[in-house]
VOKEBA-41868 format. One line per field, with one value per residue (C-alpha): x, y, z; residue in one letter. Coordinates in Angstrom, 2 decimals. Layout:
REM VOKEBA-41868
X = c(X_...)
Y = c(Y_...)
Z = c(Z_...)
type = c(A_...)
REM end
This chain:
REM VOKEBA-41868
X = c(-0.15_0.82_0.50_0.75_0.64_0.53_1.55_4.86_4.54_4.63_5.89_5.23_4.38_4.58_3.36_3.66_0.81_-3.05_-4.60_-7.07_-7.80_-5.30_-2.15_-3.97_-4.50_-0.45_0.16_-1.96_-0.30_3.31_4.47_1.79_1.30_5.55_5.48_3.90_5.60_8.77_7.94_6.44_8.73_6.38_4.33_0.54_0.57_-2.71_-4.02_-3.14_-3.54_-7.08_-7.28_-9.33_-9.52_-10.81_-13.99_-11.47_-13.24_-9.76_-10.40_-13.67_-12.37_-13.57_-10.57_-9.78_-12.35_-11.78_-8.45_-9.45_-12.19_-10.17_-6.86_-8.58_-12.40_-13.64_-11.13_-10.89_-13.01_-14.17_-16.91_-20.20_-18.00_-18.36_-16.02_-17.37_-15.15)
Y = c(0.18_3.46_7.31_10.22_13.84_16.48_13.66_12.20_9.22_9.00_6.06_2.03_-0.15_-3.42_-6.35_-9.79_-12.02_-10.43_-7.28_-7.42_-3.93_-4.92_-4.23_-1.55_0.47_-0.29_0.67_4.07_4.57_3.44_3.05_6.09_9.10_8.47_8.78_12.39_13.59_13.36_14.09_17.49_18.28_18.09_16.42_17.03_16.16_14.98_18.36_19.14_15.75_14.39_10.55_9.24_5.00_2.79_0.48_-2.33_-4.32_-4.06_-0.30_-0.16_-2.05_-1.01_0.24_1.56_4.00_5.13_5.51_7.90_9.33_10.88_11.55_12.77_14.35_15.27_15.09_11.60_10.02_6.85_4.32_6.09_8.99_12.23_14.75_18.96_20.89)
Z = c(0.19_-0.63_-0.08_-2.73_-1.90_-4.27_-7.38_-4.85_-3.40_0.18_0.81_0.06_3.49_3.32_5.50_5.66_5.16_4.63_6.15_8.54_10.96_13.60_11.01_9.64_13.11_13.70_10.09_10.48_14.00_13.32_9.68_8.03_10.08_11.00_7.48_6.79_9.60_8.47_4.54_6.42_9.69_12.36_15.65_15.24_11.46_11.72_11.61_7.91_6.40_5.02_5.29_2.77_2.13_-0.25_1.24_2.13_5.04_7.44_7.50_8.71_12.19_15.18_17.09_13.08_13.60_17.04_16.04_12.79_14.64_17.11_15.40_12.67_13.76_10.56_8.61_7.25_4.11_3.21_2.90_4.31_5.65_3.60_4.50_5.66_6.22)
type = c(X_X_X_X_X_X_X_X_X_X_X_X_X_X_X_X_X_X_X_X_X_X_X_X_X_X_X_X_X_X_X_X_X_X_X_X_X_X_X_X_X_X_X_X_X_X_X_X_X_X_X_X_X_X_X_X_X_X_X_X_X_X_X_X_X_X_X_X_X_X_X_X_X_X_X_X_X_X_X_X_X_X_X_X_X)
REM end
């Protein structure tokens, strides 16, 4: 999996085995957010990010949704969730 910003690649993330909500939550908390913070040189980078994800089932585990609602309040877009500034 990977992410882009302004047409450039943030990073590619590889996992061993299948992606489930536990693995995805780990990626969000320990790799994806850190890659963004490194790119933009800052803590609290979530305040400047709109996170969009597709409808893949692991993206919607209870722990993942709890984390997204806390870390990206009103700034994440996904299945049945539309962004509103």
